[in-house]
C-alpha positions in Angstrom: 0.0 -0.2 0.0 1.5 3.2 -0.7 2.4 5.5 2.7 2.4 9.0 2.9 6.2 10.0 3.9 5.5 10.3 7.5 3.7 13.1 9.3 4.9 15.4 12.2 6.1 13.6 15.4 2.2 13.7 17.2 0.7 12.0 14.2 2.5 8.7 14.0 0.4 5.7 12.4 0.8 2.0 13.2 -2.5 0.9 10.9 -1.3 -2.0 9.0 0.7 -3.5 11.6 -0.9 -6.7 13.0 0.0 -6.9 16.5 -1.1 -9.8 19.6 -2.3 -8.6 22.7 -2.9 -11.5 25.0 -0.9 -10.8 27.8 0.0 -14.6 28.2 1.8 -14.0 24.6 4.3 -10.8 25.5 6.8 -12.7 26.9 6.1 -15.9 25.9 9.1 -18.8 25.0 7.0 -20.6 23.1 7.6 -21.2 18.9 6.9 -17.9 17.3 4.4 -18.5 13.7 6.6 -17.2 10.9 3.5 -16.4 9.6 2.4 -13.5 12.3 3.8 -10.2 14.1 3.8 -10.3 18.2 3.8 -7.2 20.3 6.0 -8.4 23.8 6.5 -6.2 26.4 5.3 -3.2 25.5 7.7 -3.8 22.2 6.3 -3.4 18.9 7.5 -6.0 16.3 7.1 -3.1 13.1 6.1 -4.2 9.8 7.9 -6.5 7.9 11.7 -4.9 7.6 13.4 -4.4 4.3 16.6 -3.8 2.9 17.3 -1.5 0.9 20.2 -2.3 -0.5 21.7 -5.1 -3.1 20.6 -8.2 -2.2 23.8 -11.2 -1.5 25.5 -12.8 1.2 22.1 -13.7 2.9 21.3 -17.2 0.7 22.7 -19.1 3.5 20.7 -16.8 6.2 17.6 -15.3 4.5 15.7 -13.5 7.1 16.8 -10.6 9.2 15.9 -9.3 13.0 16.6 -5.9 13.8 16.7 -4.4 17.5 16.4 -0.7 17.3 17.2 1.1 20.2 17.0 4.8 19.2 12.9 4.5 19.7 14.2 5.9 23.3 16.8 7.4 25.3 16.6 4.5 28.1 18.6 1.5 27.2 16.5 -1.9 26.1 17.9 -5.8 26.8 16.8 -8.3 24.9 17.2 -12.5 23.9 16.2 -14.4 21.5 16.1 -17.9 19.3 15.8 -19.2 16.1 15.3 -22.8 15.0 18.6 -22.4 12.6 21.8 -20.7 12.6 22.2 -16.9 13.5 24.9 -14.0 12.7 25.2 -10.6 13.0 23.7 -8.2 9.7 26.9 -6.1 9.3 24.9 -4.1 6.9 22.4 -2.9 9.0 23.1 -2.9 12.3 26.7 -3.2 14.5 26.7 -5.3 17.4 28.9 -4.7 20.1 31.1 -7.2 22.6 28.5 -7.8 25.0 25.7 -9.0 22.3 26.8 -12.9 22.1 25.5 -15.2 20.1 25.7 -18.9 21.2 24.5 -21.2 18.9 21.3 -20.4 18.0 20.4 -18.2 20.4 20.9 -14.7 21.0 21.4 -12.0 23.8 22.1 -8.2 24.2 21.3 -4.7 24.7 20.6 -1.2 22.7 21.0 1.8 23.9 20.3 4.9 20.8 22.0 2.1 18.4 20.6 -0.8 16.7 21.3 -4.5 16.9 21.0 -6.7 13.5 20.8 -10.6 12.6 20.5 -12.6 9.9 19.0 -16.2 10.7 17.8 -19.0 8.6 14.7 -21.4 10.3 12.1 -19.7 12.4 12.2 -17.2 15.4 11.4 -19.6 18.3 11.5 -17.2 21.2 11.9 -13.3 22.1 11.9 -11.4 25.2 12.9 -7.6 24.9 13.1 -5.7 28.9 12.6 -1.7 27.3 10.8 0.2 24.7 13.5 -0.8 21.7 11.1 -1.6 18.7 11.6 -5.1 16.7 11.7 -5.9 12.7 11.6 -8.8 11.4 11.5 -10.4 8.1 11.8 -13.7 6.4 13.2 -13.0 3.0 12.5 -16.5 1.7 8.7 -16.2 2.6 6.5 -13.7 2.8 3.4 -14.6 4.2 0.5 -16.0 2.7 -1.2 -12.8 2.0 1.7 -12.0 -0.4 1.6 -13.0 -4.2 4.4 -14.6 -6.3 6.0 -12.5 -8.9 8.4 -14.6 -11.2 10.5 -13.3 -14.5 11.8 -15.5 -16.2 14.7 -15.0 -19.5 13.7 -17.4 -22.5 16.7 -19.2 -24.1 19.3 -17.0 -25.4 18.0 -13.6 -23.9 19.5 -11.1 -21.5 16.1 -9.1 -19.7 17.6 -6.0 -17.2 14.4 -5.2 -15.8 12.3 -3.1 -13.4 9.7 -3.6 -11.3 7.2 -1.4 -9.0 4.4 -2.1 -6.7 2.1 -0.5 -4.6 2.7 -1.9 -1.4 5.7 -4.0 0.2 7.9 -6.0 -2.2 10.7 -8.5 -0.7 13.6 -10.6 -2.9 12.9 -14.1 -2.7 16.5 -15.8 -1.9 15.5 -19.9 -1.7 13.6 -21.8 -4.2 13.5 -22.3 -7.9 14.6 -19.1 -9.6 15.9 -17.1 -6.3 16.8 -13.4 -6.8 20.9 -13.4 -7.1 23.5 -10.9 -5.9 23.5 -7.6 -7.6 19.7 -7.4 -7.9 18.2 -5.1 -5.6 14.5 -4.0 -3.9 14.1 -0.8 -2.3 10.9 1.3 -0.9 10.4 4.9 -2.7 9.5 7.7 -0.6 6.1 7.7 -2.2 5.2 4.4 -0.6 5.9 2.1 -3.3 8.7 -0.5 -3.8 10.6 -0.7 -7.0 12.6 -4.1 -7.9 15.6 -3.6 -10.3 18.1 -6.4 -11.5 18.8 -8.9 -14.5 17.9 -12.1 -15.7 19.7 -14.4 -18.3 19.2 -17.5 -20.6 16.8 -20.0 -18.9 17.0 -18.2 -15.9 14.2 -16.0 -13.2 14.0 -14.4 -10.2 11.4 -14.2 -7.7 9.5 -11.5 -5.7 6.9 -11.6 -3.2 4.8 -8.9 -3.1 1.4 -6.9 -1.3 -0.6 -4.3 -3.3 -0.9 -4.6 -6.9 2.2 -4.2 -10.1 2.3 -0.4 -10.9 4.7 -0.3 -13.4 6.8 -3.4 -15.0 9.9 -2.5 -17.6 10.3 -3.8 -20.1 6.4 -4.3 -21.2 7.3 -6.7 -24.5 10.5 -8.7 -24.6 11.8 -12.8 -24.9 10.7 -13.2 -21.1 7.7 -15.0 -19.2 5.9 -14.0 -16.0 4.4 -16.0 -13.7 2.0 -14.8 -10.7 1.5 -17.5 -8.1 2.4 -20.3 -10.6 0.1 -19.3 -13.4 1.5 -17.3 -16.6 0.4 -13.9 -17.3 1.0 -10.7 -19.4 2.6 -7.7 -18.3 -0.4 -5.7 -19.8 -3.3 -8.0 -17.5 -0.9 -6.9 -14.7 -0.6 -3.4 -14.9 -3.7 -2.8 -16.7 -2.2 -1.4 -19.2 -3.5 -1.4 -23.0 -1.5 -3.7 -25.2 0.0 -1.6 -28.0 -1.9 -1.5 -31.6 -0.1 -4.0 -33.7 -0.1 -2.9 -37.6 1.0 -5.1 -40.8 4.2 -3.4 -41.5 6.6 -0.6 -39.4 9.0 2.0 -40.2 11.3 3.4 -37.9 13.9 6.6 -38.0 17.2 6.5 -35.5 19.2 9.4 -35.3 22.6 9.4 -36.0 24.6 12.8 -36.4 25.3 15.2 -34.1 21.9 17.1 -34.1 18.5 16.5 -34.8 16.9 15.1 -37.9 13.1 15.8 -39.7 11.6 13.1 -41.2 8.5 12.3 -43.6 6.8 9.1 -43.8 3.8 9.0 -46.3 2.0 5.6 -46.6 -1.0 4.4 -48.8 -4.8 4.8 -48.3 -6.3 3.1 -45.2 -3.1 2.4 -43.6 -4.4 3.4 -40.3 -0.7 4.5 -39.2 -0.1 5.1 -35.6 2.7 6.2 -33.7 4.5 2.9 -31.9 7.4 2.1 -29.0 8.6 -0.6 -31.1 12.2 -1.8 -30.8 12.5 0.9 -28.0 11.3 4.2 -30.0 10.1 6.8 -28.0 6.7 8.6 -28.7 7.2 12.5 -28.4 3.8 14.4 -28.4 5.9 17.3 -29.4 8.1 16.1 -31.8 5.8 13.9 -33.9 2.6 14.2 -35.9 0.5 12.0 -37.5 -2.1 12.9 -39.7 -5.9 12.7 -39.3 -6.2 10.0 -42.2 -3.4 8.2 -41.4 -1.6 8.2 -44.4 1.6 10.7 -43.0 4.0 11.3 -40.6 6.3 13.8 -39.5 8.7 14.6 -36.6 12.0 15.2 -35.3 14.6 12.4 -34.4 17.2 13.2 -31.3 20.9 12.1 -31.5 20.9 8.1 -30.6 16.8 8.0 -29.7 14.1 6.1 -32.2 11.0 7.1 -33.4 8.7 4.2 -35.0 5.6 3.6 -36.6 3.0 0.9 -38.0 0.7 0.8 -40.2 -1.0 -1.9 -42.5 0.1 -0.6 -46.2 2.7 0.2 -48.3 5.2 3.0 -47.9 4.6 5.6 -50.8 7.6 8.2 -49.3 10.7 9.0 -47.0 12.6 12.2 -46.8 14.9 12.8 -44.6 16.5 16.0 -43.6 19.5 15.9 -41.7 21.8 12.4 -40.1 19.4 9.6 -39.4 18.6 5.8 -40.3 15.9 4.1 -41.6 14.0 1.1 -40.8 11.3 -1.1 -43.0 9.7 -3.9 -41.4 13.2 -4.1 -39.3 14.9 -4.0 -42.3 17.6 -1.1 -43.4 15.5 0.7 -45.9 16.5 2.2 -49.1 15.7 5.5 -49.4 16.4 6.1 -53.5 13.4 3.5 -53.4 11.4 6.7 -52.9 9.0 8.4 -54.0 6.8 5.4 -55.6 3.5 6.4 -57.6 1.0 7.7 -55.4 2.7 10.0 -53.4 1.7 13.5 -52.8 4.8 15.7 -52.8 6.5 17.7 -50.9 4.3 20.7 -50.4 3.1 19.4 -47.2 6.7 18.8 -45.6 7.1 21.8 -43.0 6.2 24.3 -40.9 5.4 22.5 -38.2 5.8 23.9 -34.5 8.7 22.3 -33.3 10.9 23.4 -36.6 9.7 26.8 -35.9 10.6 27.1 -31.9 14.1 26.7 -33.2 14.5 30.0 -34.7 15.8 33.1 -33.5 13.4 36.3 -33.6 14.3 40.0 -32.3 11.1 40.3 -30.7 8.4 38.7 -28.5 4.9 38.8 -27.5 2.7 36.8 -25.1 -1.1 36.2 -23.3 -1.1 34.2 -19.9 -5.0 33.5 -18.9 -5.6 34.7 -15.5 -9.3 34.5 -15.3 -11.4 31.5 -14.3 -12.3 30.9 -18.0 -10.4 30.9 -21.3 -9.4 34.2 -23.1 -9.2 34.9 -27.0 -6.4 37.3 -28.5 -5.5 38.7 -31.7 -2.4 39.6 -32.2 -1.0 41.6 -35.9 2.9 42.8 -36.7 4.4 44.8 -39.6 5.5 43.1 -42.8 8.3 40.9 -42.6 8.1 39.8 -39.3 8.2 36.1 -40.2 6.2 35.6 -36.8 5.8 32.1 -35.3 4.7 30.6 -32.5 7.0 29.6 -29.4 7.7 28.1 -26.1 8.9 31.1 -24.9 8.7 31.3 -20.9 7.1 28.3 -20.6 4.4 29.1 -23.3 2.6 25.7 -24.9 1.9 25.4 -28.3 -1.6 24.0 -29.2 -2.3 23.7 -33.0 -5.8 23.5 -32.5 -6.4 27.0 -30.4 -4.1 28.8 -31.8 -3.3 30.1 -35.5 -0.4 32.5 -37.6 -1.3 33.9 -41.1 0.9 32.6 -43.9 2.4 36.0 -44.4 3.3 36.0 -40.6 1.6 39.1 -39.8 -1.4 38.3 -37.5 -1.7 35.9 -35.0 -5.0 34.4 -32.8 -5.5 32.2 -30.2 -7.2 30.7 -27.4 -5.3 31.0 -23.9 -6.5 28.9 -21.2 -6.3 30.2 -17.5 -2.8 29.7 -15.9 -1.4 28.9 -19.6 0.9 31.0 -21.5 0.6 31.1 -25.8 3.7 33.5 -27.0 5.4 34.1 -30.4 8.0 35.8 -31.6 8.7 38.0 -34.8 11.3 40.2 -35.9 9.1 44.0 -36.4 7.4 46.1 -34.3 3.3 45.1 -33.1 1.1 47.2 -34.6 -2.1 45.9 -32.5 -3.3 43.6 -30.0 -7.1 42.5 -28.6 -7.7 40.6 -25.6 -11.4 39.1 -25.0 -11.3 37.7 -21.4 -9.2 37.9 -19.0 -5.0 37.5 -20.1 -2.0 39.4 -19.2 0.2 40.4 -21.7 3.7 40.8 -22.1 6.2 42.5 -25.3 10.0 41.0 -25.0 9.0 39.7 -21.1 7.5 43.0 -20.2 4.0 43.9 -19.1 2.3 45.5 -22.0 0.3 48.4 -22.6 -2.8 48.2 -24.0 -3.8 51.3 -24.5 -1.2 51.4 -26.9 -2.7 50.3 -29.4 -4.1 50.3 -32.8 -0.9 51.7 -34.2 -0.9 53.4 -37.6 -0.5 50.7 -40.0 -2.7 48.6 -38.4 -5.4 46.5 -40.4 -8.7 46.5 -38.5 -10.8 44.1 -36.6 -12.5 42.4 -39.8 -10.0 39.3 -39.5 -10.7 39.0 -35.7 -12.9 36.1 -35.3 -14.8 32.9 -36.8 -11.7 30.7 -36.2 -12.4 26.9 -35.2 -12.4 26.9 -31.7 -15.2 30.0 -31.1 -17.4 28.0 -33.4 -17.3 24.7 -31.2 -20.4 25.3 -29.0 -22.3 27.4 -27.5 -22.7 27.9 -23.6 -25.5 26.1 -22.2 -25.2 27.9 -18.8 -25.4 31.3 -17.4 -22.3 32.2 -15.2 -22.8 33.7 -12.4 -20.9 37.4 -11.6 -18.4 35.8 -9.9 -16.3 32.4 -9.6 -18.6 29.1 -9.7 -16.4 27.9 -6.9 -16.3 24.2 -6.5 -18.5 24.0 -9.8 -22.1 23.1 -10.0 -25.1 25.4 -11.2 -23.9 28.4 -12.8 -20.6 26.3 -14.2 -19.6 28.3 -17.8 -18.1 25.4 -19.1 -20.5 22.6 -19.0 -20.7 20.0 -21.1 -24.2 18.7 -22.3 -25.4 15.6 -23.7 -26.0 17.4 -27.3 -22.0 18.1 -27.3 -21.5 14.3 -27.2 -20.1 12.0 -29.5 -20.7 8.8 -27.1 -23.7 8.5 -24.8 -23.0 5.8 -22.0 -25.7 4.0 -19.6 -23.4 1.1 -18.3 -19.9 0.9 -17.5 -19.6 -1.9 -20.7 -21.0 0.8 -22.9 -18.2 3.3 -21.1 -15.2 1.1 -21.8 -16.1 0.4 -25.2 -16.4 4.4 -25.9 -13.3 5.3 -24.3 -11.6 2.6 -26.2 -13.3 4.0 -29.6 -12.8 7.3 -29.2 -10.5 9.8 -30.8 -9.1 13.0 -29.6 -11.3 16.0 -30.0 -14.2 13.7 -29.0 -16.8 13.6 -25.6 -17.8 10.3 -23.9 -21.0 11.2 -21.6 -22.8 9.9 -19.1 -26.5 11.4 -18.5 -26.9 12.8 -14.9 -29.3 10.3 -13.6 -26.9 7.4 -14.5 -25.2 5.6 -11.9 -22.8 3.1 -13.0 -20.2 0.9 -10.6 -17.0 0.5 -12.0 -15.9 -2.1 -10.1 -11.9 -2.6 -9.3 -10.0 -1.9 -13.1 -9.0 0.7 -14.4 -10.5 3.1 -17.6 -8.3 5.3 -19.4 -9.7 8.6 -20.9 -6.9 8.7 -23.9 -5.4 12.1 -24.9 -7.6 14.6 -26.2 -11.0 13.3 -25.2 -13.4 14.4 -22.8 -15.5 12.1 -20.3 -18.0 14.6 -18.9 -21.2 14.1 -17.6 -23.9 17.3 -17.0 -22.9 18.6 -13.5 -24.7 22.1 -13.0 -26.6 22.1 -15.8 -30.6 22.6 -15.3 -30.3 21.5 -11.7 -28.4 18.2 -12.8 -26.0 17.1 -10.1 -24.4 15.0 -12.6 -23.7 11.5 -13.5 -22.5 9.4 -10.3 -19.2 6.8 -11.0 -18.2 5.1 -7.9 -16.5 2.0 -6.8 -16.7 -0.2 -3.7 -13.2 -1.6 -4.4 -9.6 -0.8 -4.1 -8.3 -0.1 -7.8 -4.9 1.8 -7.1 -5.7 3.8 -10.5 -9.4 4.4 -10.9 -9.8 6.6 -13.8 -6.8 7.9 -15.6 -6.3 10.9 -17.7 -3.9 10.4 -20.9 -2.2 13.4 -22.4 -4.5 16.4 -22.4 -7.7 14.3 -22.1 -10.4 15.8 -20.0 -12.9 14.8 -16.9 -15.7 17.1 -15.9 -18.9 17.1 -14.5 -19.5 14.0 -13.0 -19.7 12.4 -9.3 -16.8 10.4 -8.5 -17.1 8.5 -5.0 -14.6 5.9 -3.6 -15.5 3.4 -1.2 -14.5 4.8 1.9 -16.6 8.4 2.0 -17.3 10.0 5.8 -14.8 9.8 8.5 -13.0 6.5 7.6 -9.2 7.2 8.9 -8.4 3.3 9.6 -8.7 2.1 6.2 -5.6 0.0 4.9 -6.4 0.5 1.6 -4.5 2.8 -1.5 -7.4 3.8 -3.8 -7.2 7.0 -5.9 -10.2 8.4 -7.8 -8.6 9.9 -11.2 -4.7 10.3 -12.3 -3.3 12.8 -14.7 -0.4 11.6 -17.4 0.3 15.0 -19.0 -1.6 17.9 -19.3 -4.9 16.8 -18.5 -8.0 18.3 -17.1 -10.6 17.7 -14.0 -13.1 20.2 -13.9 -16.5 20.7 -12.5 -16.1 17.1 -10.5 -17.0 16.2 -7.2 -15.1 13.7 -5.8 -14.6 11.8 -2.6 -14.1 8.6 -0.5 -10.6 7.4 -2.1 -7.9 6.0 0.5 -5.0 7.5 -1.2 -6.0 10.8 -3.0 -9.1 12.1 -4.8 -6.4 13.5 -7.6 -3.2 12.3 -8.3 -0.9 14.2 -10.9 1.1 11.5 -11.7 3.2 12.9 -14.4 3.9 15.2 -16.8 3.6 19.1 -16.8 0.1 21.1 -17.6 -2.4 19.4 -15.5 -5.3 21.8 -14.6 -7.8 20.5 -11.7 -10.2 23.4 -11.1 -13.9 24.3 -9.9 -14.0 20.6 -7.9 -15.6 19.9 -4.9 -12.8 17.6 -3.2 -13.6 16.0 0.1 -13.5 12.9 2.5 -10.6 11.5 1.4 -8.9 11.1 4.8 -6.8 7.7 5.7 -4.4 8.4 8.4 -0.9 8.2 7.2 -2.2 9.0 3.5 -5.5 10.8 2.3 -4.5 13.7 0.3 -7.4 16.0 -2.1 -5.2 16.6 -4.6 -1.5 15.1 -4.7 0.7 17.1 -6.6 4.0 14.2 -7.5 4.8 15.6 -11.0 4.9 18.3 -12.9 3.5 21.7 -11.8 -0.2 21.6 -11.9 -2.3 24.7 -11.4 -5.1 23.8 -8.5 -7.7 27.0 -8.4 -11.4 27.4 -7.6 -11.8 24.4 -5.7 -13.5 23.5 -2.9 -11.7 21.3 -0.1 -13.4 19.8 3.1 -12.3 17.0 5.5 -9.5 15.3 3.8 -5.9 14.6 5.6 -3.9 16.9 3.3 -6.1 19.0 0.8 -3.0 19.9 -1.2 0.0 17.8 -1.2 3.6 17.3 -2.9 6.2 15.1 -3.3 9.0 16.6 -1.8 11.3 16.2 -5.3 8.3 17.3 -7.4 9.2 20.8 -9.1 6.2 22.5 -7.7 2.1 23.4 -7.5 0.4 26.5 -7.7 -2.5 26.6 -5.4 -4.8 29.6 -5.7 -8.6 31.2 -5.5 -10.0 27.8 -3.5 -11.5 27.5 -0.5 -10.5 25.5 2.1 -13.5 24.1 4.3 -13.3 23.7 8.0 -13.1 20.4 8.5 -9.2 18.6 7.6 -7.2 15.6 9.8 -3.7 16.8 9.0 -2.0 19.9 7.8 -4.2 21.6 4.7 -1.4 22.4 2.0 1.5 20.1 2.6 4.5 19.6 0.3 7.1 16.8 1.5 10.7 16.7 2.1 13.3 18.0 -0.2 10.5 20.8 -0.4 10.7 21.0 -4.5 11.7 24.0 -6.3 9.2 26.7 -6.7 5.6 26.7 -5.1 3.3 29.2 -4.7 0.0 29.4 -2.6 -2.0 32.7 -2.7 -5.5 34.1 -2.7 -6.7 31.1 -0.6 -9.4 31.1 2.2 -8.2 28.6 4.8 -10.7 28.1 7.5 -9.2 24.8 9.3 -8.2 25.7 12.7 -7.9 22.8 14.6 -7.5 19.0 13.5 -10.9 17.1 13.2 -9.5 14.1 14.2 -8.2 16.1 17.5 -4.7 15.3 17.7 -3.6 19.1 16.4 -4.9 22.1 17.9 -4.2 24.1 16.6 -3.8 22.9 13.2 -1.0 24.1 10.5 -2.7 25.5 7.3 0.5 24.7 5.7 3.1 22.3 6.3 6.8 22.6 4.5 8.9 20.0 5.3 12.5 20.3 4.2 13.8 23.5 2.1 12.7 24.5 -1.5 15.6 25.0 -3.9 13.8 28.5 -4.9 10.7 29.7 -3.6 7.6 28.8 -1.4 5.7 32.1 -1.7 2.5 32.6 0.6 0.3 35.7 -0.1 -3.1 37.5 0.0 -4.8 34.6 1.7 -7.6 34.1 4.6 -6.3 32.1 7.5 -8.7 31.6 9.9 -6.0 30.6 12.2 -5.2 33.8 14.0 -1.6 32.9 15.2 1.2 34.4 12.4 4.1 32.6 11.4 7.2 33.5 13.2 10.4 33.9 11.6 12.7 31.4 13.4 10.9 29.1 15.5 12.9 26.2 17.1 12.1 23.2 14.9 8.8 22.4 14.7 6.2 24.6 16.0 2.8 23.7 16.8 1.9 27.4 17.3 2.6 28.9 13.3 0.4 28.8 10.6 3.2 28.0 8.5 5.2 24.7 9.4 8.8 24.4 8.6 11.6 22.2 9.6 14.2 25.0 9.2 15.7 27.0 11.1 16.5 29.6 9.1 12.9 29.1 7.0 15.2 29.6 4.0 13.2 30.4 0.7 9.8 30.8 2.4 8.5 34.1 2.0 4.8 35.3 3.0 3.1 38.7 2.6 -0.1 40.1 2.6 -2.1 37.7 4.1 -4.8 38.0 6.9 -5.2 36.1 9.8 -8.4 34.9 12.4 -11.9 34.2 10.8 -13.0 38.1 12.2 -10.1 39.7 10.3 -11.1 42.9 8.2 -11.7 41.1 5.0 -14.2 39.2 3.1 -14.3 36.7 0.5 -14.5 38.7 -2.2 -11.4 40.7 -1.2 -9.3 37.1 -1.1 -10.7 35.6 -4.2 -12.4 38.5 -6.9 -16.0 38.0 -6.7 -16.3 35.5 -4.5 -19.2 35.4 -2.3 -18.0 32.4 -0.1 -21.2 30.5 -0.9 -19.3 27.3 0.0 -19.2 28.3 3.7 -21.4 25.7 6.4 
């Protein structure tokens, strides 16, 4: 089960560790079952201990016992016996002269240190006097609740592998296909476990694991997987969809000192797709496939490979730069092309990756700042050679921007928190913005009153672009932001917008598998669909929607009573909107030993206008990629002890805004090695079981928390009063900025707390509070401030 990175010292969590409380067992000298853990004389035998070092040197003594005396300042003595041999464990804890081994019996003492031993057989007796904590692990067998995974290489094959599980994993060092020296099992900071190693011809490695298989690399190859003796595929284990297969393939491998551009054309009805064949990578920002599946273009770096699969014949291939080409795995003769039927060279060029590398003298950019998109128009002088750019973190969205053929005009639609940018070689003539967006010229704030200038062609060309014809708004926005979504949300989706309408789990599954980028799968508002214990993927560019907030609808209910680690996933720029998503643990359910997550993003996904609650690990998990946008949702009742997150930002730099959070453990959390997040314009309701806004050590790179209403003052679970509004574990690499928030806690932060402090709104580990800054915040429920002063236009309507 994924665990949190730990809480503060007064918030420890022992859940999930079976204990035996019968007093007669506490000092028992009778044999102890290797399948159970005991609590003896007040000494906890913790969850099975695992060594995060290379496996090896333990084949004769595969089991481990650790006596940890660092948990107390007092001295503890111990004695134990095993049914086999025993020896000191030099890699984990030193032993001293007073610690003795007599055959299969051991006596010793710990005083602010740790002793560790390896042994074979079983632990037959244990007696501890003191507060030391004992950890016990059987390396050759891992418990009746574990599943056993074996990976076996085929003949004449060598496989380097990586396996990650959502729960604990241990190496099995005896029996068929034992793990050998050089392989490794480690626990990760997010509570997952990862095994890395290699197997050669006919050999294999064996692991016992709890939870689920989160990932396997490679997914395909000349090897066989077994779980509990049954042959399975990597796709069955991870829930991933097998790659689409086609009759033919073509690939490009960069060989020079710089990138190479390529163009590929095939016959009609080829249904061409990008592929990871033979180690190829798919880079959405640097490859393109036409809608009819007949043309592909891309840019491949030296040493990398791009590949495509298709069902018809190749008509034309062009490479600009140095790259090798392969057709169906064999070296391709480029002199053979073009073939009859090729459409020529007119389409070869003008792709975004070919324009962003061209340097220009000037730049102009637009950054969305409202609670909805903004349309913009930019005109420059002749001979400006204007191109779209990724300058200063801007994104290029071909479906939402346009540049005229003569390079003098640009138009687009930018979402809140996103930036569009353009570079050019002449002066600006005109700028128009419809909606809320900031504008910058050459990196400085632009004065829009300066435009239009002489030479501008007027407003006749401004309008009629494809993104402006998509759909008419079906709801009426209020004067202020519809915080938390629901009635009045301006970007709600209705059934008339749908390409697929589904009323059952099987229909939903089939529609998501069939939908293409730009299409919408819609669940009517009155439906309730049980999703069971499996994962459902929303493909890149596809929207899964319901009608929350439209004509009084609360939106369709998608729910599970099971514990899937991934219930819904959003790939690329997919979107989840207008649904109610309910997990198996609503309300106050802090004791569940589980790891369910409602929806995860893998890329620049969007989650908006949803009501999400009742998941053990997280309501929303930002799992990988940049650009995720979580906005206008209600996220509540995700509060399992030790985990329990509203939004877990574990990768990328997501924007989290206009949400209502309540009764989570941490409403916003970030993995410490994640670059950061922006949390703004959110209302955090009065209930929280742990610190409201959190970042784990080492506290990321750059994070910003501004214009939020933060109500919790006392932990709902009663373990902390006052409750920290913000917890910063470690030192941010660049900055953690906190400003313009309203904290109902009336105790202002202190500059130099002595270690942990329970008095401050902000709780940090560094005595200097390095790289942490706060300004213009309000403190206390009775502060002279209103909701609309903090979140412009918001009337506080989400308050209980």
